[in-house]
C-alpha positions in Angstrom: 16.6 -66.7 9.1 20.3 -66.2 10.2 22.3 -68.8 7.7 25.8 -68.4 9.7 23.7 -70.0 12.8 23.2 -74.3 12.5 20.1 -74.7 12.6 18.6 -78.4 13.7 15.8 -80.4 12.8 14.7 -83.7 13.7 15.1 -86.4 10.9 11.6 -89.5 11.3 10.8 -91.8 9.4 7.1 -91.4 9.8 8.1 -87.9 8.0 9.6 -89.3 5.4 7.6 -92.4 4.4 4.3 -90.1 4.2 5.7 -88.0 1.7 6.5 -91.1 -0.4 3.8 -93.2 -2.3 2.1 -96.1 -1.3 3.8 -98.7 -3.6 7.5 -97.0 -3.1 10.4 -99.4 -4.0 11.8 -98.3 -0.6 10.3 -100.5 2.1 12.6 -100.7 4.6 13.7 -97.2 6.1 16.5 -97.5 9.1 17.3 -94.2 10.5 20.2 -94.2 13.0 21.4 -91.1 15.3 25.7 -91.9 14.5 27.5 -94.1 12.0 30.8 -94.6 10.8 29.0 -93.6 7.5 26.1 -94.7 5.8 27.2 -96.3 3.0 29.0 -98.6 5.9 25.9 -99.4 7.7 23.8 -100.3 4.1 26.9 -102.5 2.9 26.8 -104.5 6.5 23.0 -105.3 6.1 23.3 -106.3 2.4 25.9 -108.7 3.7 23.4 -110.2 6.0 20.4 -110.4 3.7 18.7 -107.0 3.3 16.6 -106.7 0.4 16.8 -104.1 -2.7 14.9 -101.0 -1.4 16.5 -100.7 2.1 17.3 -97.2 3.0 19.8 -95.9 5.6 19.7 -92.8 6.9 22.0 -90.8 9.6 22.1 -87.9 11.6 25.6 -87.9 11.5 28.5 -90.0 10.4 32.2 -90.3 12.0 34.1 -91.9 8.9 32.0 -90.7 5.8 34.2 -90.8 2.4 33.7 -89.5 -1.2 34.9 -89.9 -4.3 38.6 -91.0 -4.4 38.7 -91.8 -0.7 38.3 -87.7 0.3 36.4 -86.6 3.7 33.2 -86.1 3.6 32.4 -83.2 6.8 29.0 -84.9 8.2 28.6 -82.8 11.1 25.2 -83.8 13.1 21.3 -82.4 13.2 22.1 -80.1 9.9 22.3 -82.3 6.9 21.5 -85.1 5.0 23.1 -88.5 4.7 21.6 -91.3 3.0 22.2 -94.5 1.5 19.8 -96.7 -0.9 20.0 -100.5 -1.7 20.0 -101.9 -5.2 20.7 -105.6 -5.6 17.9 -107.0 -8.6 19.0 -107.9 -12.2 22.5 -105.6 -12.4 25.5 -106.2 -14.4 29.1 -105.1 -12.8 29.0 -102.4 -16.1 25.3 -101.1 -14.6 27.1 -99.8 -11.4 29.3 -96.5 -12.8 25.8 -95.3 -14.2 24.4 -95.1 -10.7 26.7 -91.8 -10.0 24.4 -90.6 -12.8 21.3 -91.4 -11.7 21.9 -90.1 -7.8 23.3 -86.9 -9.2 20.1 -87.0 -11.3 18.1 -87.3 -8.3 19.9 -85.1 -5.9 19.6 -82.5 -8.9 15.7 -83.0 -9.2 15.0 -82.5 -5.4 17.0 -79.4 -5.3 15.0 -77.9 -7.9 11.9 -78.9 -6.2 13.3 -76.1 -4.3 13.1 -73.5 -6.8 16.9 -73.6 -7.5 18.7 -74.1 -10.7 21.3 -76.9 -9.9 24.2 -78.4 -12.1 26.1 -81.3 -12.0 30.3 -81.5 -12.3 31.0 -84.8 -13.5 30.5 -87.5 -12.2 28.7 -86.6 -9.4 29.1 -83.5 -7.8 25.8 -81.4 -7.3 26.5 -77.1 -7.8 24.4 -74.3 -6.5 26.3 -70.9 -8.5 29.2 -73.2 -8.7 29.5 -74.1 -4.7 29.0 -78.1 -4.1 26.1 -78.4 -2.3 26.2 -82.4 -2.7 28.1 -85.6 -3.6 27.4 -89.0 -4.4 29.3 -92.6 -3.6 28.2 -95.8 -5.7 29.8 -98.7 -4.1 29.1 -102.3 -5.2 30.0 -106.2 -4.3 30.2 -108.2 -7.3 29.7 -112.1 -7.4 30.4 -113.8 -10.1 29.5 -112.1 -13.7 26.7 -110.0 -11.8 26.3 -107.7 -8.9 25.4 -108.9 -5.7 24.4 -105.8 -4.5 24.8 -101.6 -5.0 25.1 -99.2 -2.5 24.3 -95.4 -3.7 24.8 -92.9 -1.1 25.0 -89.0 -1.2 25.4 -86.1 1.5 23.4 -83.1 1.0 24.9 -79.7 2.8 21.3 -78.4 4.1 21.2 -76.1 6.8 24.9 -76.5 7.5 26.7 -72.5 7.9 29.3 -71.6 6.1 31.5 -70.9 9.1 30.9 -74.7 9.7 32.2 -75.2 6.2 35.3 -73.0 6.2 36.3 -74.4 9.7 36.2 -78.0 8.7 36.9 -77.8 5.2 39.8 -75.3 4.9 40.2 -73.7 2.0 38.5 -75.8 0.1 35.1 -74.7 2.6 35.2 -71.6 0.0 33.7 -73.8 -3.0 31.2 -75.4 -0.8 27.9 -74.0 0.1 24.5 -75.5 1.6 20.6 -75.2 0.2 20.1 -73.2 3.1 22.4 -70.2 2.1 21.2 -70.6 -1.2 17.6 -70.3 -0.3 18.3 -67.9 2.8 16.2 -69.9 4.7 16.4 -73.1 6.4 15.5 -76.6 4.6 13.3 -79.4 5.7 15.3 -82.2 5.6 12.4 -84.9 5.8 10.7 -83.5 3.1 14.0 -83.3 1.1 14.9 -86.8 1.8 11.4 -88.0 0.5 12.0 -85.8 -2.7 15.4 -87.4 -3.2 14.4 -90.7 -2.7 11.3 -90.3 -5.1 13.4 -89.1 -7.6 16.3 -91.9 -7.4 13.3 -94.5 -7.6 12.5 -92.7 -10.7 15.4 -92.6 -12.4 16.7 -95.9 -11.8 13.3 -97.1 -13.2 14.0 -95.3 -15.9 17.3 -97.0 -16.5 16.0 -100.1 -15.8 13.5 -99.9 -18.4 15.4 -97.9 -21.5 19.2 -98.5 -21.1 21.4 -95.4 -20.0 20.6 -93.0 -22.9 17.9 -91.5 -21.4 19.5 -90.9 -18.0 22.8 -89.5 -20.2 20.5 -87.5 -22.0 19.1 -85.8 -18.8 22.5 -85.4 -17.6 24.1 -84.0 -19.9 21.2 -80.9 -19.7 22.7 -80.2 -16.1 26.3 -80.5 -17.2 28.9 -77.6 -16.7 31.8 -78.9 -17.9 31.3 -79.9 -21.5 33.3 -77.7 -24.1 35.1 -76.3 -21.1 39.1 -76.0 -20.5 40.1 -78.2 -17.5 42.9 -80.4 -15.9 42.8 -84.0 -14.9 44.9 -84.8 -12.4 45.5 -88.9 -12.0 47.9 -90.6 -9.2 51.1 -90.8 -12.0 49.8 -87.8 -15.0 48.1 -84.7 -15.6 46.8 -83.6 -18.3 44.7 -81.0 -19.8 42.1 -80.7 -22.7 38.7 -79.4 -23.9 35.5 -81.3 -22.5 33.9 -83.0 -25.2 31.4 -84.6 -23.0 30.8 -88.2 -21.6 29.8 -91.1 -23.8 27.8 -93.6 -23.3 29.4 -95.7 -20.5 29.3 -92.5 -18.3 33.4 -91.8 -18.9 34.1 -88.3 -19.3 36.1 -87.1 -22.6 38.8 -84.8 -23.0 39.8 -83.9 -26.2 44.0 -83.2 -25.6 46.0 -80.1 -27.4 47.4 -82.8 -29.8 43.5 -83.6 -31.2 43.7 -86.9 -29.0 40.5 -88.1 -27.0 41.2 -89.5 -23.3 38.7 -90.9 -21.4 38.9 -89.7 -17.9 38.0 -92.9 -15.2 39.0 -91.8 -11.5 41.2 -88.6 -12.1 40.2 -85.1 -10.5 39.1 -82.5 -12.7 39.6 -78.6 -12.0 38.2 -76.2 -14.4 41.0 -73.6 -16.4 38.4 -71.2 -17.6 
């Protein structure tokens, strides 16, 4: 494979579904050519009554966003953009844990390709310290319960390094794709099925056993604990050594003063 070239294959619902178990929770899989974003589309379906287990995939996105509103490069025909709907028996406190569930599921799917992915808090999946995937979890609250929760992921599958650099500018040097890591194109239908199977499994673990086993598995893939980092927020920045994540999924940083700070929405940059 010439990894400098774009590789286009066709996403198909039947090709994804035949790789899923007959009893899968993913009862309704919807595939679109192009949408503003799969999260937006699925949220619209949820407001119209779509049930838990609805999935939206798209071949391209026009207005995709990642964490903190950052644009997500979504060219057609080469990557995986998928959102999944949860809405049964969830509390608002559960929502942040689904970022960990999503990144674990992507990491599991990548491991099935023979790679060794790492996760950078809260939901970036890396290969060789370059980002290949990210997640965005959004939810609607009604009273004291979650009305619906959308788990969206974007995975750089067969996009070329040249396209990433052209679209992302200097940030493209810190992004890569699965095809680059493997030296060959990746079947997007098989990857989608692997991801959805892993997402279902981790959601089941969370609902049956709580956050502890999810966070334990996530910590096994974490690359930030023990490292010197800088946290940049809207109004301040601070640096320190990462202690890990707490039971709520917050990153905990020990400052030079000895104070432990929880990180909620700040951007994290490694300093060592």
